[in-house]
Backbone as a printed PyTorch tensor [residue, N CA C, xyz], in Angstrom:
tensor([[[ 10.5360,  -6.7250,  28.4260],
         [ 10.0540,  -5.5430,  28.7310],
         [ 10.7580,  -4.3220,  28.6340]],

        [[ 10.1550,  -3.1460,  27.7710],
         [ 10.9270,  -2.1900,  27.7880],
         [ 10.4070,  -1.1260,  29.2400]],

        [[ 11.3710,  -0.3010,  29.2290],
         [ 11.2450,   0.8080,  30.4060],
         [ 11.1770,   2.2300,  29.9850]],

        [[ 10.4730,   2.8580,  30.5570],
         [ 11.0070,   4.3100,  30.4920],
         [ 11.7480,   5.1590,  31.6310]],

        [[ 12.5700,   6.1780,  31.3410],
         [ 12.5750,   6.8260,  32.4420],
         [ 12.1920,   8.0280,  32.1120]],

        [[ 11.6510,   8.5140,  33.8130],
         [ 11.2620,   9.9400,  33.4260],
         [ 12.4180,  11.1480,  33.7940]],

        [[ 12.6820,  11.9510,  32.8160],
         [ 13.6970,  12.9810,  32.8220],
         [ 13.4960,  14.3860,  33.7240]],

        [[ 14.4090,  15.0300,  33.9720],
         [ 14.2740,  16.1880,  35.0380],
         [ 12.7280,  17.0400,  34.5180]],

        [[ 12.8060,  17.3880,  33.2490],
         [ 11.1870,  18.1090,  32.9320],
         [ 10.2050,  17.2900,  32.8790]],

        [[ 10.2150,  15.7230,  33.3970],
         [  9.1380,  15.3050,  32.8850],
         [  8.7770,  14.4780,  31.4620]],

        [[  9.9800,  14.7200,  30.9980],
         [  9.3930,  14.0300,  29.6720],
         [ 10.2980,  12.3600,  29.6490]],

        [[  9.5660,  11.7920,  28.4330],
         [ 10.0420,  10.3980,  28.6260],
         [ 10.1880,   9.5870,  26.9740]],

        [[ 10.6620,   8.9580,  27.0160],
         [ 11.2280,   8.5100,  25.2660],
         [ 10.9480,   7.2260,  25.4010]],

        [[  9.8410,   6.8520,  24.2770],
         [  9.4950,   5.3780,  24.0670],
         [ 10.5270,   4.5200,  23.2190]],

        [[ 10.7400,   3.5290,  23.5990],
         [ 11.5240,   2.8370,  22.8440],
         [ 11.3680,   2.6510,  21.2720]],

        [[ 12.3230,   2.9090,  20.5570],
         [ 11.9600,   2.7150,  19.1430],
         [ 11.2970,   1.6140,  18.3740]],

        [[ 11.6660,   0.6760,  19.2160],
         [ 10.3670,  -0.8350,  18.6690],
         [  9.4300,  -0.2790,  18.8630]],

        [[  8.7200,   0.2770,  20.0800],
         [  6.9230,   0.7290,  20.0210],
         [  6.6170,   1.7830,  19.3860]],

        [[  7.8000,   2.6300,  18.8430],
         [  7.2960,   3.6110,  17.7870],
         [  7.3980,   3.1780,  17.1190]],

        [[  7.9600,   1.9960,  16.7490],
         [  8.1340,   1.8020,  14.9310],
         [  6.5750,   0.7570,  14.7350]],

        [[  6.7700,  -0.0210,  15.7010],
         [  5.4950,  -0.8410,  15.9240],
         [  4.0310,   0.1950,  15.5380]],

        [[  3.9760,   1.1320,  16.3220],
         [  2.6860,   1.7900,  16.3910],
         [  2.5280,   2.8370,  15.3550]],

        [[  3.8340,   2.9840,  15.1590],
         [  3.6960,   4.1940,  13.7760],
         [  4.1260,   5.3960,  14.5420]],

        [[  4.2220,   5.6400,  15.2490],
         [  4.4650,   7.2580,  16.0540],
         [  5.6490,   7.6290,  15.7710]],

        [[  5.3040,   9.0810,  15.4390],
         [  6.5440,   9.8080,  14.9960],
         [  6.6580,  11.1180,  15.9130]],

        [[  7.6340,  11.8680,  15.6420],
         [  7.9040,  12.7060,  16.6640],
         [  6.7770,  13.7670,  16.4660]],

        [[  6.4920,  13.9890,  17.5410],
         [  5.3180,  15.1890,  17.4930],
         [  3.9850,  14.8180,  17.6880]],

        [[  3.9510,  13.3910,  17.4100],
         [  2.4700,  12.6580,  18.0920],
         [  1.9450,  12.8960,  19.2690]],

        [[  0.9810,  13.2230,  19.7660],
         [  0.1590,  13.3570,  20.7060],
         [  0.0930,  11.8650,  21.3380]],

        [[ -0.1930,  11.7730,  22.5920],
         [ -0.5570,  10.4090,  23.4020],
         [ -1.7200,  11.1790,  23.9890]],

        [[ -2.5940,   9.7310,  24.4130],
         [ -3.6060,  10.7160,  25.5790],
         [ -3.2420,   9.4570,  26.8120]],

        [[ -2.8950,   9.9960,  28.0590],
         [ -2.4920,   9.5010,  29.0590],
         [ -3.7910,   9.1710,  30.0830]],

        [[ -3.9930,   8.1050,  30.4150],
         [ -5.1130,   7.3920,  31.1270],
         [ -4.5700,   6.9170,  32.5030]],

        [[ -4.9920,   7.3700,  33.3620],
         [ -4.9370,   6.7740,  34.6950],
         [ -5.4630,   5.4270,  35.1090]],

        [[ -5.3630,   4.2660,  34.8870],
         [ -5.8740,   3.2410,  35.4380],
         [ -6.1150,   3.2050,  36.7360]],

        [[ -5.2800,   3.5820,  37.7870],
         [ -5.2900,   3.2300,  39.4230],
         [ -4.2450,   2.4380,  39.5690]],

        [[ -3.9850,   2.3260,  40.7080],
         [ -3.0890,   1.1230,  41.1520],
         [ -1.9470,   1.1850,  40.5570]],

        [[ -1.3400,   2.6510,  40.5170],
         [  0.0700,   2.5340,  39.7070],
         [ -0.1320,   2.5030,  38.4100]],

        [[ -0.7220,   2.1450,  37.4020],
         [ -0.9640,   1.5300,  36.2980],
         [ -1.2600,   2.9030,  35.3120]],

        [[ -0.4180,   3.0140,  34.4010],
         [ -0.8920,   4.0110,  33.4620],
         [ -0.9040,   4.1550,  32.2600]],

        [[ -1.8030,   3.9900,  31.2500],
         [ -1.7670,   3.9360,  29.9360],
         [ -1.6170,   4.8260,  28.8700]],

        [[ -0.9700,   4.8100,  28.0930],
         [ -0.5980,   6.1640,  26.8280],
         [ -1.2100,   5.3630,  25.7120]],

        [[ -1.9400,   6.6440,  25.0300],
         [ -2.9010,   5.8720,  24.1400],
         [ -2.6180,   6.7140,  22.9830]],

        [[ -2.0990,   6.4560,  21.7810],
         [ -1.8460,   7.6310,  20.7240],
         [ -3.2780,   8.3430,  20.5460]],

        [[ -3.3940,   9.4490,  20.2600],
         [ -4.4070,  10.3850,  19.6240],
         [ -4.4680,  10.2010,  18.3050]],

        [[ -5.6220,   9.8180,  18.1360],
         [ -5.7940,   9.7980,  16.0890],
         [ -6.4860,  10.9900,  15.7800]],

        [[ -5.5480,  11.8930,  15.1100],
         [ -6.2120,  12.9160,  14.5700],
         [ -7.6440,  12.8030,  13.8260]],

        [[ -8.6530,  13.4940,  14.0100],
         [ -9.8210,  13.3380,  13.0330],
         [ -9.3170,  13.4930,  11.6920]],

        [[ -8.5620,  14.2600,  11.3800],
         [ -8.4090,  14.6890,   9.6540],
         [ -7.5940,  13.6490,   9.1370]],

        [[ -6.7960,  12.9890,   9.9030],
         [ -6.3500,  11.5630,   9.5960],
         [ -6.7500,  10.5750,   9.5520]],

        [[ -8.0080,  10.7480,  10.1240],
         [ -8.7910,   9.4030,  10.3800],
         [ -9.8190,   9.7190,   9.1800]],

        [[ -9.8450,  10.7760,   9.2190],
         [-11.2950,  10.9450,   7.9160],
         [-10.6700,  10.7430,   6.4940]],

        [[ -9.1760,  11.3790,   6.4530],
         [ -8.7110,  11.0120,   5.2330],
         [ -8.4290,   9.8810,   4.8620]],

        [[ -8.1630,   8.7470,   5.5400],
         [ -8.0930,   7.4910,   5.4780],
         [ -9.2530,   6.9830,   5.1420]],

        [[-10.2330,   7.2040,   5.7790],
         [-11.5970,   6.6290,   5.3720],
         [-11.7560,   7.2090,   3.8010]],

        [[-11.5240,   8.5680,   3.3770],
         [-11.8810,   8.8590,   2.3550],
         [-10.8990,   8.0660,   1.1510]],

        [[ -9.9830,   7.8460,   1.4400],
         [ -8.5650,   7.2960,   0.7590],
         [ -9.4680,   6.0160,   0.2880]],

        [[ -9.2940,   5.1110,   1.4420],
         [-10.0490,   3.8210,   1.3610],
         [-11.3560,   3.6700,   0.5790]],

        [[-12.4680,   4.8180,   0.2710],
         [-13.4480,   4.7660,  -0.0780],
         [-13.4940,   5.0440,  -1.2760]],

        [[-12.3580,   5.6500,  -1.8700],
         [-11.9380,   6.0700,  -3.0640],
         [-11.4980,   5.2160,  -3.9060]],

        [[-10.6440,   4.4850,  -3.3620],
         [ -9.9490,   3.1370,  -3.4300],
         [-11.0100,   1.8590,  -4.1700]],

        [[-11.9030,   2.2950,  -3.2990],
         [-13.2550,   0.7110,  -3.4460],
         [-13.9310,   1.2120,  -4.5090]],

        [[-14.0850,   2.6310,  -4.7770],
         [-15.2420,   2.8690,  -5.5600],
         [-14.3480,   3.2380,  -7.4570]],

        [[-12.7040,   2.8340,  -7.3330],
         [-11.9700,   3.0500,  -8.5550],
         [-12.1140,   4.3540,  -8.7560]],

        [[-12.0870,   5.8460,  -8.0880],
         [-11.7140,   6.7370,  -8.0330],
         [-10.5080,   7.2740,  -7.9380]],

        [[ -9.5750,   8.0080,  -9.1040],
         [ -8.2510,   8.1670,  -9.1810],
         [ -8.4670,   9.8040,  -8.2580]],

        [[ -7.3350,  10.2520,  -8.1040],
         [ -7.0810,  11.7800,  -7.6530],
         [ -7.4810,  12.6500,  -8.8930]],

        [[ -7.1060,  12.3180, -10.1340],
         [ -7.0990,  12.9490, -10.9440],
         [ -8.9000,  13.2780, -11.1870]],

        [[ -9.5880,  12.3170, -11.2820],
         [-10.9840,  12.3620, -11.1300],
         [-11.4700,  13.0640, -10.1610]],

        [[-11.0110,  13.0260,  -9.2050],
         [-11.5010,  13.8560,  -7.8190],
         [-11.5860,  15.2990,  -7.8980]],

        [[-10.1280,  15.5270,  -8.6790],
         [ -9.7570,  16.9830,  -8.8800],
         [-10.4720,  17.6520,  -9.7520]],

        [[-10.8000,  17.0360, -10.5940],
         [-11.5990,  17.3980, -11.7490],
         [-12.7980,  17.5800, -11.3570]],

        [[-13.7450,  16.7350, -10.7970],
         [-14.7440,  16.9740,  -9.9870],
         [-15.0010,  17.9610,  -9.1700]],

        [[-13.6940,  18.6570,  -8.5550],
         [-13.9270,  19.1750,  -7.5820],
         [-13.8900,  20.9850,  -8.2540]],

        [[-13.1580,  20.5490,  -9.4850],
         [-13.0200,  21.7540, -10.2870],
         [-14.3750,  22.2950, -11.0080]],

        [[-15.4130,  21.2770, -11.2660],
         [-16.4420,  21.2000, -11.9900],
         [-17.3690,  21.9100, -10.8640]],

        [[-17.5290,  21.6170,  -9.5790],
         [-18.4730,  21.4770,  -8.2570],
         [-17.9800,  23.5370,  -8.1530]],

        [[-16.9850,  23.5030,  -8.2100],
         [-16.5550,  24.9690,  -7.7840],
         [-16.9320,  25.9190,  -8.6730]],

        [[-16.6160,  25.5810, -10.0940],
         [-17.4160,  26.4630, -11.0850],
         [-19.1840,  26.7580, -11.0590]],

        [[-19.5780,  25.7430, -10.7610],
         [-20.9200,  25.7670, -10.5610],
         [-21.2280,  26.5180,  -9.3710]],

        [[-20.7760,  26.4960,  -8.4220],
         [-20.8540,  26.9480,  -7.0360],
         [-20.5190,  28.5310,  -7.3130]],

        [[-19.4070,  28.8720,  -7.9740],
         [-19.3180,  30.5040,  -8.1670],
         [-20.1600,  31.1650,  -9.3110]],

        [[-20.9800,  30.3030,  -9.8940],
         [-21.6030,  30.7320, -11.0140],
         [-23.0140,  31.2930, -10.4570]],

        [[-23.7850,  30.0800,  -9.3580],
         [-24.5480,  30.4030,  -8.5410],
         [-24.4450,  31.3650,  -7.4060]],

        [[-23.6440,  31.5360,  -7.0730],
         [-23.3990,  32.7830,  -5.6400],
         [-22.3110,  34.2010,  -6.1800]],

        [[-21.8730,  34.2760,  -7.3230],
         [-21.3490,  35.4580,  -7.6870],
         [-21.3810,  35.7820,  -8.7790]],

        [[-21.8800,  35.1490,  -9.9480],
         [-22.2540,  35.8090, -11.1400],
         [-23.8660,  36.8380, -10.7770]],

        [[-23.2190,  37.8510, -11.9690],
         [-24.7290,  38.7190, -11.4230],
         [-25.9820,  38.2590, -12.3680]],

        [[-26.9380,  38.2390, -11.8870],
         [-28.4840,  37.5810, -12.2710],
         [-29.1150,  38.7060, -13.0680]]])
């Protein structure tokens, strides 16, 4: 069973095997949950941006939409928006 040591300033190092298993990289934030009776749970915080971008990427793949298709549609929508909001009438 992996163990952790608390350093002088309170920092800990997760074993490389666990970081690799859970895809944790430097700078990631973990939520600390005190379960009581000496049990502490560390749970990776999933960034909403990362979560949403993964969902969008999965949906685009399901719908067979390429990045080029998406960028072209974005450019077209931007032109429409600018025309509606910034062109003199």
